[in-house]
C-alpha atoms as a printed R data frame, in Angstrom:
    type eleno elety resid chain resno       x       y       z
1   ATOM     1    CA   UNK     A     1 -11.383 -29.170 -28.030
2   ATOM     2    CA   UNK     A     2  -9.732 -29.503 -31.493
3   ATOM     3    CA   UNK     A     3  -6.027 -30.003 -32.054
4   ATOM     4    CA   UNK     A     4  -5.680 -26.327 -33.026
5   ATOM     5    CA   UNK     A     5  -7.416 -25.298 -29.805
6   ATOM     6    CA   UNK     A     6  -5.073 -27.450 -27.741
7   ATOM     7    CA   UNK     A     7  -2.118 -25.884 -29.523
8   ATOM     8    CA   UNK     A     8  -3.360 -22.393 -28.677
9   ATOM     9    CA   UNK     A     9  -3.740 -23.338 -25.014
10  ATOM    10    CA   UNK     A    10  -0.265 -24.849 -24.872
11  ATOM    11    CA   UNK     A    11   1.196 -21.799 -26.605
12  ATOM    12    CA   UNK     A    12  -0.556 -19.469 -24.166
13  ATOM    13    CA   UNK     A    13   0.864 -21.348 -21.202
14  ATOM    14    CA   UNK     A    14   4.334 -21.185 -22.750
15  ATOM    15    CA   UNK     A    15   4.084 -17.426 -23.363
16  ATOM    16    CA   UNK     A    16   3.138 -16.485 -19.803
17  ATOM    17    CA   UNK     A    17   5.887 -18.632 -18.325
18  ATOM    18    CA   UNK     A    18   8.878 -16.337 -18.835
19  ATOM    19    CA   UNK     A    19  11.581 -18.579 -17.469
20  ATOM    20    CA   UNK     A    20  10.133 -22.126 -17.594
21  ATOM    21    CA   UNK     A    21   8.388 -24.185 -20.220
22  ATOM    22    CA   UNK     A    22   5.175 -25.730 -19.002
23  ATOM    23    CA   UNK     A    23   5.307 -29.471 -19.587
24  ATOM    24    CA   UNK     A    24   2.019 -30.723 -21.042
25  ATOM    25    CA   UNK     A    25   1.225 -34.311 -20.071
26  ATOM    26    CA   UNK     A    26  -0.422 -36.782 -22.402
27  ATOM    27    CA   UNK     A    27  -3.806 -35.848 -23.778
28  ATOM    28    CA   UNK     A    28  -6.915 -37.940 -23.305
29  ATOM    29    CA   UNK     A    29  -8.816 -38.688 -26.506
30  ATOM    30    CA   UNK     A    30 -12.400 -39.631 -27.151
31  ATOM    31    CA   UNK     A    31 -13.281 -43.182 -28.137
32  ATOM    32    CA   UNK     A    32 -12.188 -44.076 -31.693
33  ATOM    33    CA   UNK     A    33 -14.775 -43.478 -34.413
34  ATOM    34    CA   UNK     A    34 -15.370 -45.788 -37.364
35  ATOM    35    CA   UNK     A    35 -13.029 -45.306 -40.313
36  ATOM    36    CA   UNK     A    36 -14.259 -42.494 -42.540
37  ATOM    37    CA   UNK     A    37 -15.838 -43.313 -45.845
38  ATOM    38    CA   UNK     A    38 -14.312 -42.347 -49.158
39  ATOM    39    CA   UNK     A    39 -14.059 -38.605 -49.665
40  ATOM    40    CA   UNK     A    40 -14.564 -37.761 -45.994
41  ATOM    41    CA   UNK     A    41 -12.102 -36.342 -43.448
42  ATOM    42    CA   UNK     A    42 -11.446 -38.025 -40.086
43  ATOM    43    CA   UNK     A    43 -12.095 -35.936 -36.929
44  ATOM    44    CA   UNK     A    44 -10.829 -36.564 -33.390
45  ATOM    45    CA   UNK     A    45 -12.088 -34.671 -30.290
46  ATOM    46    CA   UNK     A    46  -9.251 -33.621 -27.969
47  ATOM    47    CA   UNK     A    47 -10.057 -33.144 -24.281
48  ATOM    48    CA   UNK     A    48  -7.860 -31.070 -21.951
49  ATOM    49    CA   UNK     A    49  -6.981 -33.315 -19.027
50  ATOM    50    CA   UNK     A    50  -7.267 -32.340 -15.372
51  ATOM    51    CA   UNK     A    51  -3.484 -32.692 -15.177
52  ATOM    52    CA   UNK     A    52  -3.127 -29.997 -17.831
53  ATOM    53    CA   UNK     A    53  -5.687 -27.800 -16.080
54  ATOM    54    CA   UNK     A    54  -3.868 -28.283 -12.796
55  ATOM    55    CA   UNK     A    55  -0.728 -26.953 -14.480
56  ATOM    56    CA   UNK     A    56  -2.771 -23.988 -15.721
57  ATOM    57    CA   UNK     A    57  -4.148 -23.442 -12.211
58  ATOM    58    CA   UNK     A    58  -0.665 -23.308 -10.723
59  ATOM    59    CA   UNK     A    59   0.504 -20.954 -13.440
60  ATOM    60    CA   UNK     A    60  -2.468 -18.668 -12.782
61  ATOM    61    CA   UNK     A    61  -1.701 -18.750  -9.059
62  ATOM    62    CA   UNK     A    62   1.866 -17.667  -9.774
63  ATOM    63    CA   UNK     A    63   0.747 -14.871 -12.086
64  ATOM    64    CA   UNK     A    64  -1.812 -13.507  -9.649
65  ATOM    65    CA   UNK     A    65   0.632 -13.775  -6.748
66  ATOM    66    CA   UNK     A    66   3.167 -11.782  -8.767
67  ATOM    67    CA   UNK     A    67   0.436  -9.235  -9.461
68  ATOM    68    CA   UNK     A    68  -0.378  -9.094  -5.737
69  ATOM    69    CA   UNK     A    69   3.261  -8.449  -4.858
70  ATOM    70    CA   UNK     A    70   3.468  -5.673  -7.454
71  ATOM    71    CA   UNK     A    71   0.191  -4.277  -6.108
72  ATOM    72    CA   UNK     A    72   1.747  -4.090  -2.652
73  ATOM    73    CA   UNK     A    73   4.693  -2.173  -4.127
74  ATOM    74    CA   UNK     A    74   2.278   0.184  -5.896
75  ATOM    75    CA   UNK     A    75   0.247   0.734  -2.720
76  ATOM    76    CA   UNK     A    76   3.411   1.376  -0.682
77  ATOM    77    CA   UNK     A    77   4.590   3.954  -3.230
78  ATOM    78    CA   UNK     A    78   1.142   5.550  -3.218
79  ATOM    79    CA   UNK     A    79   1.095   5.768   0.583
80  ATOM    80    CA   UNK     A    80   4.596   7.226   0.669
81  ATOM    81    CA   UNK     A    81   3.599   9.788  -1.963
82  ATOM    82    CA   UNK     A    82   0.680  10.880   0.209
83  ATOM    83    CA   UNK     A    83   2.978  11.410   3.175
84  ATOM    84    CA   UNK     A    84   5.576  13.268   1.108
85  ATOM    85    CA   UNK     A    85   2.920  15.467  -0.485
86  ATOM    86    CA   UNK     A    86   1.604  16.369   2.964
87  ATOM    87    CA   UNK     A    87   5.163  17.200   4.049
88  ATOM    88    CA   UNK     A    88   5.672  19.430   1.010
89  ATOM    89    CA   UNK     A    89   2.441  21.256   1.850
90  ATOM    90    CA   UNK     A    90   3.595  21.773   5.455
91  ATOM    91    CA   UNK     A    91   6.971  23.063   4.276
92  ATOM    92    CA   UNK     A    92   5.335  25.389   1.768
93  ATOM    93    CA   UNK     A    93   3.198  26.827   4.560
94  ATOM    94    CA   UNK     A    94   6.309  27.358   6.694
95  ATOM    95    CA   UNK     A    95   8.071  29.068   3.784
96  ATOM    96    CA   UNK     A    96   5.145  31.463   3.282
97  ATOM    97    CA   UNK     A    97   5.001  32.237   7.003
98  ATOM    98    CA   UNK     A    98   8.791  32.688   7.113
99  ATOM    99    CA   UNK     A    99   8.764  35.106   4.205
100 ATOM   100    CA   UNK     A   100   6.005  37.151   5.820
101 ATOM   101    CA   UNK     A   101   7.987  37.245   9.060
102 ATOM   102    CA   UNK     A   102  11.171  38.247   7.234
103 ATOM   103    CA   UNK     A   103   9.311  41.027   5.414
104 ATOM   104    CA   UNK     A   104   8.031  42.311   8.764
105 ATOM   105    CA   UNK     A   105  11.538  42.232  10.246
106 ATOM   106    CA   UNK     A   106  12.908  44.103   7.261
107 ATOM   107    CA   UNK     A   107  10.195  46.756   7.665
108 ATOM   108    CA   UNK     A   108  11.114  47.164  11.320
109 ATOM   109    CA   UNK     A   109  14.809  47.385  10.489
110 ATOM   110    CA   UNK     A   110  14.010  49.971   7.842
111 ATOM   111    CA   UNK     A   111  11.996  52.021  10.341
112 ATOM   112    CA   UNK     A   112  14.944  51.972  12.762
113 ATOM   113    CA   UNK     A   113  17.297  53.140  10.033
114 ATOM   114    CA   UNK     A   114  14.885  55.901   9.068
115 ATOM   115    CA   UNK     A   115  14.708  57.061  12.691
116 ATOM   116    CA   UNK     A   116  18.476  57.251  12.835
117 ATOM   117    CA   UNK     A   117  18.499  59.297   9.619
118 ATOM   118    CA   UNK     A   118  15.973  61.721  11.070
119 ATOM   119    CA   UNK     A   119  18.308  62.120  14.067
120 ATOM   120    CA   UNK     A   120  20.932  63.654  11.803
121 ATOM   121    CA   UNK     A   121  22.630  60.426  10.973
122 ATOM   122    CA   UNK     A   122  24.375  60.365  14.375
123 ATOM   123    CA   UNK     A   123  24.408  57.128  16.302
124 ATOM   124    CA   UNK     A   124  22.451  57.187  19.585
125 ATOM   125    CA   UNK     A   125  25.679  57.222  21.606
126 ATOM   126    CA   UNK     A   126  26.868  60.426  19.923
127 ATOM   127    CA   UNK     A   127  23.513  62.174  20.445
128 ATOM   128    CA   UNK     A   128  23.644  61.165  24.088
129 ATOM   129    CA   UNK     A   129  27.135  62.717  24.626
130 ATOM   130    CA   UNK     A   130  25.952  66.007  23.101
131 ATOM   131    CA   UNK     A   131  23.036  66.257  25.527
132 ATOM   132    CA   UNK     A   132  23.232  69.269  27.958
133 ATOM   133    CA   UNK     A   133  20.726  67.868  30.460
134 ATOM   134    CA   UNK     A   134  22.184  65.325  32.969
135 ATOM   135    CA   UNK     A   135  18.775  63.724  33.491
136 ATOM   136    CA   UNK     A   136  18.334  63.411  29.781
137 ATOM   137    CA   UNK     A   137  21.770  61.807  29.696
138 ATOM   138    CA   UNK     A   138  20.786  59.207  32.310
139 ATOM   139    CA   UNK     A   139  17.396  58.533  30.718
140 ATOM   140    CA   UNK     A   140  19.002  58.393  27.320
141 ATOM   141    CA   UNK     A   141  21.620  55.913  28.462
142 ATOM   142    CA   UNK     A   142  18.847  53.473  29.362
143 ATOM   143    CA   UNK     A   143  17.113  53.994  26.055
144 ATOM   144    CA   UNK     A   144  20.376  53.478  24.153
145 ATOM   145    CA   UNK     A   145  20.944  50.151  25.860
146 ATOM   146    CA   UNK     A   146  17.365  49.106  25.033
147 ATOM   147    CA   UNK     A   147  17.714  50.234  21.425
148 ATOM   148    CA   UNK     A   148  21.034  48.434  21.042
149 ATOM   149    CA   UNK     A   149  19.574  45.274  22.522
150 ATOM   150    CA   UNK     A   150  16.485  45.544  20.292
151 ATOM   151    CA   UNK     A   151  18.574  46.175  17.188
152 ATOM   152    CA   UNK     A   152  20.839  43.256  17.973
153 ATOM   153    CA   UNK     A   153  17.811  41.033  18.574
154 ATOM   154    CA   UNK     A   154  16.201  42.233  15.356
155 ATOM   155    CA   UNK     A   155  19.271  41.436  13.300
156 ATOM   156    CA   UNK     A   156  19.647  38.055  14.999
157 ATOM   157    CA   UNK     A   157  16.011  37.178  14.321
158 ATOM   158    CA   UNK     A   158  16.368  38.208  10.690
159 ATOM   159    CA   UNK     A   159  19.411  35.940  10.376
160 ATOM   160    CA   UNK     A   160  17.613  32.987  12.001
161 ATOM   161    CA   UNK     A   161  14.524  33.487   9.862
162 ATOM   162    CA   UNK     A   162  16.603  33.626   6.702
163 ATOM   163    CA   UNK     A   163  18.409  30.429   7.729
164 ATOM   164    CA   UNK     A   164  15.099  28.690   8.487
165 ATOM   165    CA   UNK     A   165  13.769  29.696   5.081
166 ATOM   166    CA   UNK     A   166  16.797  28.205   3.364
167 ATOM   167    CA   UNK     A   167  16.366  24.943   5.324
168 ATOM   168    CA   UNK     A   168  12.650  24.759   4.540
169 ATOM   169    CA   UNK     A   169  13.372  25.334   0.860
170 ATOM   170    CA   UNK     A   170  16.027  22.591   0.794
171 ATOM   171    CA   UNK     A   171  13.716  20.182   2.623
172 ATOM   172    CA   UNK     A   172  10.968  20.942   0.132
173 ATOM   173    CA   UNK     A   173  13.313  20.302  -2.796
174 ATOM   174    CA   UNK     A   174  14.363  16.969  -1.230
175 ATOM   175    CA   UNK     A   175  10.736  15.936  -0.736
176 ATOM   176    CA   UNK     A   176   9.992  16.835  -4.346
177 ATOM   177    CA   UNK     A   177  12.934  14.685  -5.484
178 ATOM   178    CA   UNK     A   178  11.551  11.797  -3.422
179 ATOM   179    CA   UNK     A   179   8.116  12.363  -4.894
180 ATOM   180    CA   UNK     A   180   9.499  12.155  -8.404
181 ATOM   181    CA   UNK     A   181  11.407   8.959  -7.578
182 ATOM   182    CA   UNK     A   182   8.272   7.546  -5.963
183 ATOM   183    CA   UNK     A   183   6.237   8.290  -9.081
184 ATOM   184    CA   UNK     A   184   8.682   6.220 -11.110
185 ATOM   185    CA   UNK     A   185   8.485   3.332  -8.620
186 ATOM   186    CA   UNK     A   186   4.699   3.487  -8.674
187 ATOM   187    CA   UNK     A   187   4.564   3.589 -12.466
188 ATOM   188    CA   UNK     A   188   6.888   0.585 -12.724
189 ATOM   189    CA   UNK     A   189   4.819  -1.355 -10.180
190 ATOM   190    CA   UNK     A   190   1.623  -0.496 -12.031
191 ATOM   191    CA   UNK     A   191   3.121  -1.788 -15.258
192 ATOM   192    CA   UNK     A   192   4.085  -5.067 -13.572
193 ATOM   193    CA   UNK     A   193   0.599  -5.471 -12.112
194 ATOM   194    CA   UNK     A   194  -1.048  -4.897 -15.463
195 ATOM   195    CA   UNK     A   195   1.327  -7.235 -17.293
196 ATOM   196    CA   UNK     A   196   0.764 -10.097 -14.843
197 ATOM   197    CA   UNK     A   197  -3.012  -9.677 -14.863
198 ATOM   198    CA   UNK     A   198  -3.081  -9.398 -18.645
199 ATOM   199    CA   UNK     A   199  -1.082 -12.619 -18.976
200 ATOM   200    CA   UNK     A   200  -3.405 -14.432 -16.550
201 ATOM   201    CA   UNK     A   201  -6.531 -13.163 -18.293
202 ATOM   202    CA   UNK     A   202  -5.132 -14.183 -21.663
203 ATOM   203    CA   UNK     A   203  -4.456 -17.688 -20.373
204 ATOM   204    CA   UNK     A   204  -7.956 -17.991 -18.906
205 ATOM   205    CA   UNK     A   205  -9.516 -16.636 -22.103
206 ATOM   206    CA   UNK     A   206  -8.107 -19.583 -24.058
207 ATOM   207    CA   UNK     A   207 -10.203 -22.011 -22.002
208 ATOM   208    CA   UNK     A   208 -13.640 -23.230 -22.985
209 ATOM   209    CA   UNK     A   209 -16.491 -22.701 -20.520
210 ATOM   210    CA   UNK     A   210 -16.403 -26.345 -19.463
211 ATOM   211    CA   UNK     A   211 -12.668 -26.080 -18.829
212 ATOM   212    CA   UNK     A   212 -13.156 -22.922 -16.785
213 ATOM   213    CA   UNK     A   213 -15.691 -24.736 -14.638
214 ATOM   214    CA   UNK     A   214 -13.311 -27.644 -14.092
215 ATOM   215    CA   UNK     A   215 -10.513 -25.177 -13.348
216 ATOM   216    CA   UNK     A   216 -12.690 -23.499 -10.705
217 ATOM   217    CA   UNK     A   217 -13.407 -26.919  -9.230
218 ATOM   218    CA   UNK     A   218  -9.683 -27.655  -9.069
219 ATOM   219    CA   UNK     A   219  -9.117 -24.323  -7.287
220 ATOM   220    CA   UNK     A   220 -11.780 -25.182  -4.698
221 ATOM   221    CA   UNK     A   221 -10.334 -28.648  -4.220
222 ATOM   222    CA   UNK     A   222  -6.806 -27.279  -3.711
223 ATOM   223    CA   UNK     A   223  -8.070 -24.776  -1.139
224 ATOM   224    CA   UNK     A   224 -10.099 -27.470   0.624
225 ATOM   225    CA   UNK     A   225  -7.082 -29.795   0.817
226 ATOM   226    CA   UNK     A   226  -4.927 -27.035   2.292
227 ATOM   227    CA   UNK     A   227  -7.625 -26.133   4.828
228 ATOM   228    CA   UNK     A   228  -8.111 -29.771   5.832
229 ATOM   229    CA   UNK     A   229  -4.378 -30.227   6.328
230 ATOM   230    CA   UNK     A   230  -4.224 -27.061   8.424
231 ATOM   231    CA   UNK     A   231  -7.156 -28.110  10.608
232 ATOM   232    CA   UNK     A   232  -5.827 -31.658  11.029
233 ATOM   233    CA   UNK     A   233  -2.707 -30.209  12.645
234 ATOM   234    CA   UNK     A   234  -4.846 -29.356  15.687
235 ATOM   235    CA   UNK     A   235  -4.073 -25.666  15.363
236 ATOM   236    CA   UNK     A   236  -7.570 -24.689  16.535
237 ATOM   237    CA   UNK     A   237  -7.858 -27.180  19.386
238 ATOM   238    CA   UNK     A   238  -6.758 -24.699  22.046
239 ATOM   239    CA   UNK     A   239  -8.082 -21.582  20.356
240 ATOM   240    CA   UNK     A   240 -10.266 -19.751  22.897
241 ATOM   241    CA   UNK     A   241  -9.455 -16.089  22.323
242 ATOM   242    CA   UNK     A   242 -12.472 -13.848  21.850
243 ATOM   243    CA   UNK     A   243 -12.668 -10.730  19.737
244 ATOM   244    CA   UNK     A   244 -12.199  -7.314  21.289
245 ATOM   245    CA   UNK     A   245 -14.801  -4.617  20.769
246 ATOM   246    CA   UNK     A   246 -12.689  -3.066  18.015
247 ATOM   247    CA   UNK     A   247 -12.032  -6.495  16.533
248 ATOM   248    CA   UNK     A   248 -15.783  -7.154  16.276
249 ATOM   249    CA   UNK     A   249 -16.265  -3.817  14.518
250 ATOM   250    CA   UNK     A   250 -13.466  -4.607  12.062
251 ATOM   251    CA   UNK     A   251 -14.934  -8.050  11.323
252 ATOM   252    CA   UNK     A   252 -18.394  -6.547  10.866
253 ATOM   253    CA   UNK     A   253 -17.055  -4.054   8.338
254 ATOM   254    CA   UNK     A   254 -15.022  -6.631   6.407
255 ATOM   255    CA   UNK     A   255 -17.831  -9.189   6.193
256 ATOM   256    CA   UNK     A   256 -20.263  -6.466   5.099
257 ATOM   257    CA   UNK     A   257 -18.137  -6.081   1.941
258 ATOM   258    CA   UNK     A   258 -18.653  -9.710   0.854
259 ATOM   259    CA   UNK     A   259 -19.608  -9.832  -2.812
260 ATOM   260    CA   UNK     A   260 -17.817  -6.608  -3.777
261 ATOM   261    CA   UNK     A   261 -15.241  -6.969  -6.587
262 ATOM   262    CA   UNK     A   262 -11.500  -7.127  -6.150
263 ATOM   263    CA   UNK     A   263  -9.682  -4.184  -7.717
264 ATOM   264    CA   UNK     A   264  -5.959  -3.764  -7.273
265 ATOM   265    CA   UNK     A   265  -5.028  -0.551  -5.485
266 ATOM   266    CA   UNK     A   266  -8.605  -0.024  -4.246
267 ATOM   267    CA   UNK     A   267  -9.619   0.874  -0.681
268 ATOM   268    CA   UNK     A   268 -13.383   0.896  -1.141
269 ATOM   269    CA   UNK     A   269 -16.108   1.688  -0.793
270 ATOM   270    CA   UNK     A   270 -17.157  -0.307  -3.860
271 ATOM   271    CA   UNK     A   271 -14.006  -2.302  -4.658
272 ATOM   272    CA   UNK     A   272 -11.045  -3.523  -2.628
273 ATOM   273    CA   UNK     A   273  -7.692  -5.208  -2.862
274 ATOM   274    CA   UNK     A   274  -6.648  -7.500  -0.011
275 ATOM   275    CA   UNK     A   275  -4.879  -4.963   2.195
276 ATOM   276    CA   UNK     A   276  -7.311  -2.218   1.211
277 ATOM   277    CA   UNK     A   277 -10.052  -4.339   2.792
278 ATOM   278    CA   UNK     A   278  -8.167  -5.024   6.025
279 ATOM   279    CA   UNK     A   279  -6.859  -1.480   6.492
280 ATOM   280    CA   UNK     A   280 -10.288   0.056   5.874
281 ATOM   281    CA   UNK     A   281 -11.968  -2.460   8.183
282 ATOM   282    CA   UNK     A   282  -9.710  -1.451  11.052
283 ATOM   283    CA   UNK     A   283 -10.057   2.235  10.169
284 ATOM   284    CA   UNK     A   284 -13.827   1.770  10.481
285 ATOM   285    CA   UNK     A   285 -13.135   0.298  13.934
286 ATOM   286    CA   UNK     A   286 -11.175   3.423  14.887
287 ATOM   287    CA   UNK     A   287  -7.658   2.064  14.367
288 ATOM   288    CA   UNK     A   288  -5.249   3.247  11.665
289 ATOM   289    CA   UNK     A   289  -2.937   0.475  10.448
290 ATOM   290    CA   UNK     A   290  -0.398   0.316   7.607
291 ATOM   291    CA   UNK     A   291  -1.801   0.201   4.072
292 ATOM   292    CA   UNK     A   292  -0.075  -2.835   2.559
293 ATOM   293    CA   UNK     A   293   0.090  -6.492   3.593
294 ATOM   294    CA   UNK     A   294   3.877  -6.317   3.793
295 ATOM   295    CA   UNK     A   295   3.806  -3.239   6.042
296 ATOM   296    CA   UNK     A   296   1.066  -4.813   8.157
297 ATOM   297    CA   UNK     A   297   3.314  -7.836   8.616
298 ATOM   298    CA   UNK     A   298   6.366  -5.700   9.382
299 ATOM   299    CA   UNK     A   299   4.814  -3.187  11.788
300 ATOM   300    CA   UNK     A   300   1.947  -4.895  13.624
301 ATOM   301    CA   UNK     A   301   2.430  -7.144  16.645
302 ATOM   302    CA   UNK     A   302   2.869 -10.789  15.697
303 ATOM   303    CA   UNK     A   303   0.993 -13.478  17.596
304 ATOM   304    CA   UNK     A   304   0.994 -17.253  17.454
305 ATOM   305    CA   UNK     A   305  -1.607 -18.833  15.197
306 ATOM   306    CA   UNK     A   306  -2.862 -20.734  18.247
307 ATOM   307    CA   UNK     A   307  -3.601 -17.413  19.967
308 ATOM   308    CA   UNK     A   308  -5.331 -15.572  17.147
309 ATOM   309    CA   UNK     A   309  -8.710 -13.968  17.692
310 ATOM   310    CA   UNK     A   310 -11.336 -12.512  15.325
311 ATOM   311    CA   UNK     A   311 -10.052  -9.274  13.838
312 ATOM   312    CA   UNK     A   312  -6.448 -10.447  13.683
313 ATOM   313    CA   UNK     A   313  -4.844 -10.369  10.241
314 ATOM   314    CA   UNK     A   314  -3.427 -13.485   8.604
315 ATOM   315    CA   UNK     A   315  -0.452 -12.796   6.347
316 ATOM   316    CA   UNK     A   316   0.018 -15.314   3.541
317 ATOM   317    CA   UNK     A   317   2.919 -16.531   1.416
318 ATOM   318    CA   UNK     A   318   6.627 -16.100   2.124
319 ATOM   319    CA   UNK     A   319   6.668 -12.640   0.531
320 ATOM   320    CA   UNK     A   320   3.683 -11.378   2.582
321 ATOM   321    CA   UNK     A   321   1.849 -10.629  -0.644
322 ATOM   322    CA   UNK     A   322  -1.653 -11.440   0.632
323 ATOM   323    CA   UNK     A   323  -3.674 -10.772   3.765
324 ATOM   324    CA   UNK     A   324  -7.042 -11.799   5.132
325 ATOM   325    CA   UNK     A   325  -8.932 -11.145   8.382
326 ATOM   326    CA   UNK     A   326  -9.723 -13.969  10.764
327 ATOM   327    CA   UNK     A   327 -13.438 -14.090  11.644
328 ATOM   328    CA   UNK     A   328 -13.479 -17.211  13.808
329 ATOM   329    CA   UNK     A   329 -14.115 -20.972  13.493
330 ATOM   330    CA   UNK     A   330 -11.134 -21.444  11.175
331 ATOM   331    CA   UNK     A   331 -12.514 -18.974   8.608
332 ATOM   332    CA   UNK     A   332 -11.175 -15.671   7.243
333 ATOM   333    CA   UNK     A   333 -12.590 -12.984   4.970
334 ATOM   334    CA   UNK     A   334 -10.468 -11.586   2.143
335 ATOM   335    CA   UNK     A   335 -10.382  -9.976  -1.298
336 ATOM   336    CA   UNK     A   336  -8.756 -12.821  -3.289
337 ATOM   337    CA   UNK     A   337  -7.592 -11.566  -6.687
338 ATOM   338    CA   UNK     A   338  -8.720  -9.963  -9.967
339 ATOM   339    CA   UNK     A   339 -11.886 -11.562 -11.279
340 ATOM   340    CA   UNK     A   340 -13.033 -12.526  -7.778
341 ATOM   341    CA   UNK     A   341 -15.104 -10.858  -5.070
342 ATOM   342    CA   UNK     A   342 -14.659 -10.390  -1.333
343 ATOM   343    CA   UNK     A   343 -15.494 -13.747   0.220
344 ATOM   344    CA   UNK     A   344 -15.082 -16.103   3.152
345 ATOM   345    CA   UNK     A   345 -12.459 -18.844   2.904
346 ATOM   346    CA   UNK     A   346 -10.626 -21.320   5.081
347 ATOM   347    CA   UNK     A   347  -7.973 -19.558   7.132
348 ATOM   348    CA   UNK     A   348  -5.538 -22.306   6.217
349 ATOM   349    CA   UNK     A   349  -6.375 -22.447   2.514
350 ATOM   350    CA   UNK     A   350  -3.066 -20.728   1.688
351 ATOM   351    CA   UNK     A   351   0.383 -20.952   3.273
352 ATOM   352    CA   UNK     A   352   0.374 -18.783   6.416
353 ATOM   353    CA   UNK     A   353   3.424 -16.619   7.015
354 ATOM   354    CA   UNK     A   354   2.276 -14.980  10.233
355 ATOM   355    CA   UNK     A   355  -0.645 -13.630  12.237
356 ATOM   356    CA   UNK     A   356  -0.555  -9.974  13.293
357 ATOM   357    CA   UNK     A   357  -2.718  -8.038  15.738
358 ATOM   358    CA   UNK     A   358  -3.784  -4.410  15.165
359 ATOM   359    CA   UNK     A   359  -5.014  -3.926  18.762
360 ATOM   360    CA   UNK     A   360  -2.550  -5.743  21.049
361 ATOM   361    CA   UNK     A   361  -3.206  -3.418  23.996
362 ATOM   362    CA   UNK     A   362  -6.955  -4.088  24.062
363 ATOM   363    CA   UNK     A   363  -8.453  -6.139  26.876
């Protein structure tokens, strides 16, 4: 790689690091060439060292982790918007039904008023006093009480219906305000996702093919070291838990997606993000779980790593920004990040925050 190329790489690293400057260690050079003859220009081949690529790898990890966190925020806003939209629809249905009921009550009240008008405008009590027939008086007294009770009930029902309509309308307005606020949160999260991914892709684009291959090797080596350290702790020595029936179904679904591309915000069937894969796998097993890795961590039952069984979800990083599904033998399946596909990986290849169980009540 020429000196100009190395400068572009260093500049790219500096640009994507918003608050730190990436220190570039010394560069390895090719063996010296004989002095150039008269009229010729000397050329030196510059090679990007593994130390420099390791710095790039860590920077890419940070960028993609930031994108994953923003993706979780986007997914949470999307899920909340779905719930709020459904609530608005329910309220709208109640408002329509309430208006129809109020119209019917008004018609009945109007009919009662018309009947009174046809009776000469006299209230029922007055017509009763003017009756000459004692039996009519007694029968009429009963009817008057019934009419008074019915009229009072009609007016009370109209008042309650009107009050309900006002409450439904206010609830609907509040849900619409929340929807609008949620749209802004989702848009901001989407912008952060796209910015982080764009910065990572720009950094990777500055690498030559050979450098990309070495970078991929460094990624595999880092994951292997983390997995080896995790296994050497003896965490699996006492692990005997077997999958439940639902757990086996969830694992079968998740592993059937191996090879499908990662796409942030996706829930399948052709692309997935990390929590889209795990939530859909458990949905296929007949269990609805929260949509995002953070909500899965917050709301599902936590279990010790030593007690985990296939189908359990492994939450990674301190901010719960990634999730995979344990499949057994120290291995998990996950949708890693943009540019990657659903794959198997060591369960300990990333820092584990917690293990959660979607079906704690199962035998």
